[in-house]
C-alpha positions in Angstrom: -50.0 2.3 22.8 -48.1 5.5 22.4 -47.6 7.2 19.1 -44.0 7.6 17.9 -42.8 11.0 16.8 -42.8 11.2 13.0 -39.3 12.8 13.1 -37.9 9.7 14.8 -39.5 7.3 12.3 -38.2 9.5 9.5 -34.7 9.5 11.0 -34.7 5.7 11.3 -36.1 5.3 7.8 -33.4 7.5 6.3 -30.7 5.6 8.2 -32.0 2.3 6.8 -32.2 3.7 3.3 -28.6 5.0 3.6 -27.3 1.6 4.8 -29.1 -0.3 2.0 -27.9 2.2 -0.6 -24.3 1.9 0.5 -24.2 -1.9 0.6 -23.4 -2.5 -3.1 -20.5 0.0 -3.0 -19.1 -1.6 0.1 -19.4 -5.1 -1.4 -17.6 -4.0 -4.6 -14.8 -2.2 -2.6 -14.3 -5.4 -0.6 -14.2 -7.5 -3.8 -11.6 -5.1 -5.2 -9.5 -5.4 -2.1 -9.6 -9.2 -2.2 -8.8 -9.3 -5.9 -5.8 -7.0 -5.6 -4.5 -8.9 -2.6 -4.8 -12.2 -4.5 -3.0 -10.6 -7.5 -0.2 -9.4 -5.2 0.2 -12.8 -3.6 0.4 -14.5 -7.0 3.1 -12.1 -8.2 5.1 -12.8 -5.0 4.7 -16.5 -5.6 5.9 -16.1 -9.2 9.0 -14.2 -8.1 9.8 -16.7 -5.4 9.4 -19.6 -7.9 11.7 -17.8 -10.4 14.4 -17.2 -7.7 14.2 -20.9 -6.7 14.6 -22.0 -10.3 17.6 -19.7 -10.7 19.3 -21.3 -7.7 18.7 -24.8 -9.1 19.9 -23.7 -12.5 23.2 -22.3 -11.0 23.7 -25.6 -9.2 23.1 -27.7 -12.3 25.5 -25.5 -14.4 28.2 -25.7 -11.7 27.9 -29.5 -11.6 27.9 -29.7 -15.5 31.0 -27.6 -15.7 32.7 -29.7 -13.0 31.9 -32.9 -15.0 33.3 -31.3 -18.2 36.5 -30.3 -16.4 36.9 -33.9 -15.1 36.6 -35.3 -18.6 39.5 -33.0 -19.7 41.6 -34.2 -16.8 41.2 -37.9 -17.6 42.1 -37.5 -21.3 
């Protein structure tokens, strides 16, 4: 069996340590990205829901005004 140069084993060890040390930061960064994306989507859904309710409200008010105007015409 041939002996491996100590500089090579040191380089591999340092690379492994670097990867293991950076893993928690990468995980937190990924978590923050997912959380901010979810928050953005929920805000978009809230705005969309509010716009839909405004459209329904306009239709209901228009119909109510039309019914009130018909009552005035009959009397």
